[in-house]
C-alpha positions, 0 to 999 in steps of 0.5 A: 893929356887926353883927360885934360883936353877932354875936361876942357872941351866937355867937362860934363861928359868927362864927369858922367863918363867917369862915373859910368866907367867906375860903376862898370869896372867896379861891378866887374871887379866885385862880381866874385862876391856875387858868385861866392853866394852860390856856394857849392852850386855847380858852375855849369848850373850857375852858367846856364841860368846866367845865360838864360836870364841875361838873354831875357834881360838884354832882349827886354831892354832892346825891345823897350828901346825899340831896337827890333830892326837891329835884331832883324837886320842881324838875323838876315846876315848868316856870316855874322850869326856864324861868327856870333855863335863862335863868340858865344861859345868863347864867352860861355867858356870864359864865364863858366871858367870864371865862376869855377875859378871864383868858387874854387877859391882861386880869385887871385888867379882869375885877376891875373888872367884879366891883367894879362888879357890886354897884353894877349889882345895886343899879341893877337892884333900883331899876329892876326891883324898885322898891327905893328908893335914898337919897341916899348910894346914888344918889351911889355909883352915880353915882361908879361911872358916872363912873369907867367914863366916865373910863376910856372917855374916857381910853382911847377904848375901852369896857372891854367885858369888865368891863361885860359881866361885871358886867351878865351876873352882875347880871342872873343874880342878879336872875333867881335872886332870883325862883326859889325854889330852894336855891343848890346845887340851882339851880346843879346844874340850871343846869349840867345844862340846858346840859350837852347843848350842852357835850357836843356841843361836846366831841364835835365837837372830838373828832371833828374832832381838835382836842380837848385832852382826853386829848392832854395829861395836865395839861390833862386833869386841869385839865379834870376839876378845873375842876368841883371848882374851880367847886363847892368855893367855892360849898359854902364860901360856903353854909357861911359864909352859914349862920353869918354875917349877910348884911350881915357876909358882904357885907364879904368879897365884895370880897376876890375882885376885890381878889385878882384885881387884885393878881394882874393887876398884880403876878403877870401884870404887866398895865399899871396906869396913872393912868387905872386908878388914878382909875377904881378909886378912883371904884369903891372910893369908891363902894363905901365910900360905899354900905356906910357909908350902908347901915349908917348908914341900916340899909337892908334889904328894901324900903328898898334893896338891900344890897351883899351877894352873893345866896346863889343867885349864883355867882362866876367 
């Protein structure tokens, strides 16, 4: 219904917005292919370069857009800087763990994490923001929990990569909700805040002779390109968010983990057992139930939390 109304009121915006949304989420979904190209390069080194080159790219874009005043205003707000330092650490952890998961042949598990993430966000909204959940939403969260519990029971091990990815990104989104800053400005400052640590790691690796920067032309180009690969999907997402309602945009977000799952199973031949099938079925049913119940109830604002990505949030 939401899409139909938007199509009648502004079909051009819906069309271009949908293209931007598909570009953003498809890029995030296909990112495992890029990180796989690094081979045995340590995830910490890849993460360090991703932070530095993303900072350079984002800062350059902001300067070209003549948004220096937004950056200056943000730096004059110590509380916001402290919060962004916290979110920067959460985001760096999320990025690093994702790269580690992909390069240790656990793409399927990383996709599970990003399927679970919206439901974790819903739970955090209930716990910390006092957002009410109606029966359908509670059932959706319970179904997701059952799916994860079944996975742990069958395999005898916790899918810690999936859970930590979901938790770190959900807490990241929760904190970014209370920082009054534009998405790209916030991400630029976040990367800037952790850049000194990233540069220390890169410098130490160069000093000790274990750095891959310059030793291999392909790896060097991949390091530099990581900033573009990180930032362009965010720019596409911002364009989509301007043209689409958030409830409409929310339906696109599952494209990314769906593509990750397909890559893990069909391209990288990772195992997908009956246990995986049951776990993912619980998650998919929970998502469908939540989306349906939220649409039926018209849940917005204080009535509950939509399964819609926060414009301030940043995918893997």
